[in-house]
N, C-alpha and C positions, 0 to 999 in steps of 0.2 A: 646621810651627808658626809661628803669625805671631809679630812681636816682642813683642805684648801679653801673651803667657803662655810659661809656663816650666813643663814637666813635671818633677815632683820624686817620686822615689821614695825611701822609707825604706831605709836599710841593712837595717832588721829585715824588710822584705819580701823583701830577697835572701837572708837567712838563713833565711826560711821556704821559699822555694823551693828553696833547697839542702838542708834536713831532709826535704822532702816528695819531693825527687829521690831523696835517699838510701835513703829507706824504701819506694820505689816507688809513692808516691801520685801522683807527677808526673812526666813525662819531660821534663825539661829540664836537660842538663847544664851545667857552668859555662860551658862556650865559646858555648854557644848563650845563655846569659842575659846574658854580656858583650856579645855581639853585638847582642843587642835593645837593650841599654842604649845601646850606641854608635849603633846605627843609627836609632834613635827618638830620639836626642838629649837623653837623659833625664838629669838630675842627679840624682846619689846623694847623699842627706843623710845623714851620719853619725849613729848612734845615740850621745849624749853623756850625761855625768852629769844634766845639767839635765833631760833627758827621764827618765832613770831616777828621779829625785826625784820628778817630776810623777806617776809611777805610785802614790806612796804614798796620793794622795788620789783615786786613780779609784774610782767605785763598782764594786761586783762584777757587773757585768752581763755581763762576758766572762771565762772562765776561761783562755782562750787565752793565753798569755804574748806571742805575737807580734802579736795583735791590739792588746793592752794596751799594747805598745811603741809600736805606730803610732799608738794614738790619743794616747797621751802626747806623743809627737813632733808630731802635727798641732795639739793645744793649746798647746803651748811656741811653736812657730812660727808660730802663727795661720794653718794651712793647711788648706783642704778635704780631705775623703777621698771617693776615688771607690771605691765599693764597693756591692755588692748586698746586703750583709749588713744585714738591718733592725735588727739590736741595736744598731749604731754610732748610730742615731738617739736612742736613750736618754740618750746623753751629754750632758750640759748644755755648750754652747759649741762642739759639734761642727759643722760644715756638711758635710753629706753630698750628695755628686752622683752621681745615678744612681739 
């Protein structure tokens, strides 16, 4: 990764990976997720109260709480989101990459 870019991952994304792993929808144990974060030099952005409060005003395009947490975090932090989920484009102020 060049010095002009920083990869950031929401702690909400890690929580979603953990839930999906525990219910068998994804095979990524904690050690593997930790290794990926370390090896890819990704910064993990904590989910904080300001992000939770931003969720109060999000339109109801998504019902998935993890997606809503990710959206709120991106809006507060003014970060783009990398996703193939087309619904993310419906949220004003969100820049979607991919």
